[in-house]
C-alpha positions in Angstrom: 40.0 -27.9 -65.5 38.7 -25.0 -63.1 38.8 -20.5 -63.3 38.8 -18.7 -60.6 36.7 -15.6 -60.2 37.5 -13.9 -56.8 40.2 -13.7 -55.0 40.4 -16.7 -52.3 41.9 -16.8 -49.1 43.4 -19.8 -47.5 43.6 -18.3 -43.7 42.9 -20.9 -40.7 43.1 -24.0 -43.4 46.3 -26.3 -43.1 46.3 -27.0 -47.2 46.4 -30.7 -49.0 48.0 -30.1 -52.4 45.5 -30.0 -55.4 46.7 -34.0 -57.2 49.1 -36.3 -55.6 50.5 -39.4 -57.5 47.9 -41.4 -56.7 45.3 -38.6 -58.7 46.8 -36.4 -61.3 45.8 -33.3 -61.7 45.6 -33.7 -65.3 43.2 -30.0 -66.3 43.6 -26.1 -66.7 43.6 -23.8 -63.3 43.0 -20.8 -64.2 43.3 -17.7 -62.2 42.3 -15.6 -64.2 44.3 -12.8 -62.2 43.2 -13.8 -59.1 45.0 -14.4 -56.2 45.8 -17.6 -53.7 45.8 -15.5 -50.1 47.1 -16.5 -47.3 48.9 -20.3 -48.7 49.5 -22.6 -45.4 50.6 -26.4 -45.4 52.7 -27.7 -42.7 53.5 -30.8 -43.6 55.6 -34.3 -40.9 55.6 -36.3 -42.4 54.3 -40.1 -40.5 57.0 -42.5 -41.2 60.5 -42.7 -43.1 60.4 -43.8 -46.8 57.4 -41.3 -48.5 57.1 -40.1 -51.3 56.4 -35.9 -50.5 54.9 -33.5 -52.9 54.0 -30.8 -51.2 53.0 -27.4 -52.7 49.6 -25.8 -54.0 49.8 -28.4 -55.8 50.6 -31.8 -55.1 51.0 -33.4 -59.1 50.0 -32.7 -62.5 51.1 -34.2 -65.7 48.7 -33.5 -68.2 50.2 -36.0 -71.9 52.6 -35.6 -74.6 49.1 -35.1 -77.4 46.9 -32.7 -74.4 48.9 -30.6 -71.4 48.3 -29.8 -68.6 47.3 -25.8 -68.0 48.2 -23.9 -64.4 47.8 -19.8 -65.4 47.4 -16.8 -65.1 47.2 -17.0 -60.9 49.5 -15.0 -58.3 49.3 -17.5 -54.6 51.5 -15.9 -51.4 51.8 -17.7 -48.6 53.8 -19.5 -46.8 54.4 -24.1 -47.1 57.1 -26.4 -44.6 57.6 -29.7 -45.3 59.7 -31.4 -42.4 60.7 -35.5 -41.3 61.7 -36.8 -37.5 62.9 -40.0 -40.1 63.9 -40.6 -43.1 62.2 -39.6 -47.1 62.4 -41.3 -49.9 62.0 -38.5 -52.4 59.4 -36.3 -53.4 59.3 -32.7 -54.6 57.8 -28.9 -52.6 57.6 -25.5 -54.0 54.7 -22.5 -53.9 52.9 -23.9 -56.5 53.5 -27.1 -58.4 55.5 -29.7 -56.1 55.5 -32.2 -59.8 54.3 -31.1 -62.6 55.0 -33.5 -65.7 53.9 -32.4 -69.7 52.2 -29.5 -68.1 52.2 -25.5 -69.8 52.7 -23.0 -66.6 51.9 -19.1 -67.5 51.8 -15.3 -65.9 51.9 -17.4 -62.1 53.7 -15.7 -59.1 54.7 -17.2 -56.2 54.7 -15.0 -53.2 55.5 -18.5 -51.0 57.7 -18.7 -48.8 59.1 -22.0 -49.0 60.9 -24.2 -46.1 62.3 -27.7 -45.9 64.1 -29.7 -42.6 67.4 -31.2 -43.8 66.1 -35.4 -44.2 62.8 -33.6 -46.6 65.2 -31.4 -47.9 68.0 -33.8 -49.0 65.2 -36.4 -50.5 62.9 -33.6 -53.0 63.4 -30.9 -55.0 63.2 -27.7 -53.8 62.1 -24.5 -55.7 59.1 -21.6 -55.1 57.4 -22.2 -58.1 58.1 -25.3 -59.1 60.2 -27.9 -57.1 60.7 -30.8 -60.0 59.1 -30.6 -63.8 59.4 -32.5 -66.8 58.7 -32.1 -69.6 57.6 -28.3 -69.3 56.5 -25.5 -70.8 56.5 -22.2 -68.1 56.8 -18.5 -68.9 56.0 -15.5 -67.9 56.2 -16.8 -63.9 58.2 -15.6 -61.3 59.0 -16.4 -56.9 59.0 -13.4 -54.6 59.2 -15.0 -51.7 62.3 -17.7 -50.0 63.2 -20.9 -51.0 65.5 -22.9 -48.2 66.2 -26.3 -48.2 69.9 -28.9 -49.3 70.5 -29.7 -52.6 67.7 -29.4 -55.7 67.3 -25.7 -54.8 66.5 -23.3 -56.8 64.7 -20.0 -56.0 62.4 -20.3 -59.3 62.1 -24.1 -59.9 64.0 -26.2 -58.1 64.3 -29.5 -61.2 64.5 -28.6 -65.2 64.0 -31.4 -67.1 63.6 -31.1 -71.0 61.4 -28.0 -70.3 61.5 -24.3 -72.3 61.1 -20.9 -69.6 61.3 -17.6 -71.1 60.8 -14.8 -70.0 60.7 -15.7 -65.5 62.4 -14.1 -62.6 63.4 -15.7 -59.0 63.7 -12.0 -56.5 63.3 -14.1 -53.2 66.9 -15.6 -51.6 68.0 -18.6 -51.7 69.4 -20.6 -49.6 70.6 -23.5 -50.0 73.6 -26.5 -47.8 73.8 -29.1 -50.7 74.5 -29.6 -54.5 72.4 -28.0 -57.0 71.4 -24.8 -55.1 70.6 -22.3 -58.0 68.9 -18.4 -58.1 66.8 -19.6 -60.8 67.3 -23.3 -60.8 69.3 -25.8 -59.0 69.9 -28.6 -61.7 69.0 -28.3 -65.6 69.2 -30.5 -68.1 68.7 -31.1 -72.1 66.1 -27.4 -71.3 65.8 -24.6 -72.6 66.4 -21.0 -71.2 66.1 -17.6 -72.6 
């Protein structure tokens, strides 16, 4: 777990996400009202069949009884993911690529998120979250442009079993496939209010 004590400028760094499928982030990240500036992810897959998880956080997962948390944070920058090969699956977002049993509150994403055809047709893509499962998303928003293929949302690409309260998207959303939406591309067993 961690707490930001000042703004962070990531200029000149090609960011490696916090948390992966092999080692999930399971704690609490408190931005304390600060901003992560100039987040840059320029990721190109190295082989066919990759599982892609790209964002400030790649994989965040708590438990049913003790959720992980990301809160009180603004993230600004760009995430661009491409592949010359077929991609197996994954998630791409400005803040949390994949989250399960995670509470996200008072988080603003000012991130331009872009995927090419190969990545976009295999991954869920969102301005703040790529795929959120059994999460609570509260008083958060996305203000960046999001583009891809399918399962694409301005705020969250894939929203399953979650609750969303007081959230918004003001960024442009461009997708050429199915399940494309201004707030979420796909939602199931979810409460949005």
